[in-house]
LOGU-191926 format. One record per residue (C-alpha): residue number from 1; residue in one letter; x, y, z negated. Coordinates in steps of 0.25 Angstrom, whole numbers, padded with zeros to 4 digits. Last residue first. Layout:
<recs>
{NUM,'A',{X,Y,Z}}
...
</recs>
This chain:
<recs>
{128,'X',{0007,-0084,0031}}
{127,'X',{0004,-0079,0044}}
{126,'X',{0017,-0077,0052}}
{125,'X',{0008,-0083,0065}}
{124,'X',{0012,-0077,0077}}
{123,'X',{0005,-0063,0074}}
{122,'X',{0013,-0058,0064}}
{121,'X',{0025,-0064,0071}}
{120,'X',{0023,-0058,0084}}
{119,'X',{0018,-0044,0078}}
{118,'X',{0031,-0043,0071}}
{117,'X',{0040,-0044,0082}}
{116,'X',{0032,-0035,0090}}
{115,'X',{0033,-0027,0078}}
{114,'X',{0048,-0030,0077}}
{113,'X',{0049,-0025,0093}}
{112,'X',{0042,-0014,0091}}
{111,'X',{0050,-0007,0081}}
{110,'X',{0064,-0011,0090}}
{109,'X',{0056,-0005,0102}}
{108,'X',{0051,0006,0097}}
{107,'X',{0065,0009,0088}}
{106,'X',{0072,0009,0100}}
{105,'X',{0061,0017,0109}}
{104,'X',{0065,0027,0099}}
{103,'X',{0078,0026,0097}}
{102,'X',{0080,0025,0112}}
{101,'X',{0072,0038,0114}}
{100,'X',{0081,0047,0106}}
{99,'X',{0073,0054,0093}}
{98,'X',{0084,0046,0082}}
{97,'X',{0095,0051,0092}}
{96,'X',{0093,0064,0086}}
{95,'X',{0093,0061,0073}}
{94,'X',{0107,0053,0076}}
{93,'X',{0110,0037,0075}}
{92,'X',{0119,0039,0087}}
{91,'X',{0110,0031,0094}}
{90,'X',{0108,0017,0098}}
{89,'X',{0109,0010,0087}}
{88,'X',{0104,0020,0076}}
{87,'X',{0092,0022,0086}}
{86,'X',{0091,0007,0089}}
{85,'X',{0088,0004,0074}}
{84,'X',{0083,0015,0068}}
{83,'X',{0067,0010,0071}}
{82,'X',{0070,-0004,0066}}
{81,'X',{0074,0001,0053}}
{80,'X',{0061,0009,0051}}
{79,'X',{0053,0001,0058}}
{78,'X',{0059,-0010,0049}}
{77,'X',{0058,-0002,0034}}
{76,'X',{0044,0003,0038}}
{75,'X',{0039,-0014,0043}}
{74,'X',{0046,-0019,0029}}
{73,'X',{0039,-0008,0022}}
{72,'X',{0025,-0012,0028}}
{71,'X',{0029,-0028,0025}}
{70,'X',{0032,-0025,0011}}
{69,'X',{0019,-0016,0008}}
{68,'X',{0011,-0027,0014}}
{67,'X',{0019,-0038,0006}}
{66,'X',{0016,-0029,-0008}}
{65,'X',{-0001,-0026,-0002}}
{64,'X',{-0003,-0041,-0003}}
{63,'X',{0008,-0052,-0004}}
{62,'X',{0023,-0052,-0008}}
{61,'X',{0031,-0065,-0004}}
{60,'X',{0042,-0062,-0012}}
{59,'X',{0056,-0064,-0005}}
{58,'X',{0052,-0060,0008}}
{57,'X',{0042,-0049,0007}}
{56,'X',{0051,-0043,-0006}}
{55,'X',{0065,-0044,0003}}
{54,'X',{0057,-0036,0015}}
{53,'X',{0054,-0024,0008}}
{52,'X',{0064,-0019,0003}}
{51,'X',{0073,-0022,0015}}
{50,'X',{0065,-0017,0025}}
{49,'X',{0065,-0005,0015}}
{48,'X',{0079,-0003,0017}}
{47,'X',{0080,-0007,0031}}
{46,'X',{0072,0005,0034}}
{45,'X',{0079,0015,0026}}
{44,'X',{0092,0010,0033}}
{43,'X',{0084,0010,0047}}
{42,'X',{0078,0025,0042}}
{41,'X',{0091,0032,0043}}
{40,'X',{0099,0036,0031}}
{39,'X',{0107,0046,0036}}
{38,'X',{0120,0045,0025}}
{37,'X',{0125,0060,0015}}
{36,'X',{0120,0052,0002}}
{35,'X',{0106,0048,0009}}
{34,'X',{0102,0054,0021}}
{33,'X',{0088,0052,0026}}
{32,'X',{0085,0060,0040}}
{31,'X',{0075,0068,0044}}
{30,'X',{0082,0073,0055}}
{29,'X',{0073,0066,0065}}
{28,'X',{0060,0076,0060}}
{27,'X',{0047,0075,0071}}
{26,'X',{0053,0063,0079}}
{25,'X',{0057,0059,0065}}
{24,'X',{0042,0056,0060}}
{23,'X',{0039,0049,0071}}
{22,'X',{0049,0040,0074}}
{21,'X',{0048,0036,0059}}
{20,'X',{0032,0036,0059}}
{19,'X',{0032,0029,0071}}
{18,'X',{0041,0018,0067}}
{17,'X',{0035,0016,0054}}
{16,'X',{0021,0016,0059}}
{15,'X',{0027,0003,0069}}
{14,'X',{0033,-0005,0059}}
{13,'X',{0024,-0003,0047}}
{12,'X',{0012,-0008,0057}}
{11,'X',{0021,-0020,0063}}
{10,'X',{0024,-0024,0046}}
{9,'X',{0011,-0022,0041}}
{8,'X',{0004,-0030,0057}}
{7,'X',{0015,-0041,0054}}
{6,'X',{0012,-0042,0036}}
{5,'X',{-0003,-0045,0041}}
{4,'X',{0001,-0055,0050}}
{3,'X',{0009,-0063,0042}}
{2,'X',{0000,-0060,0031}}
{1,'X',{-0011,-0065,0038}}
</recs>
């Protein structure tokens, strides 16, 4: 049951994070996060969150709420990273390019593929 629970949490956080980021940035695509003159895309923030959550999930075998929290954090970080993957490959990386169809559909396909992969693994018997 734990594997399926993780799959649901992971899939839900991927979808919700993708939707929230897309909606928020469609209203204000110039909401840049700059550090020391460098524009930090949410792909990189996502990788930090993903890493911070994945390592304890893999090495400490958390249970209960901590397991759920780390799984959700992993999903949030993964969604942030996957959302920008096609965008940064297929466009010039500008704020205006984030709103292009190639960016949206690329993010949707990549996040959607991850959700399908999670569903297949989660419902195929990834239980403890």
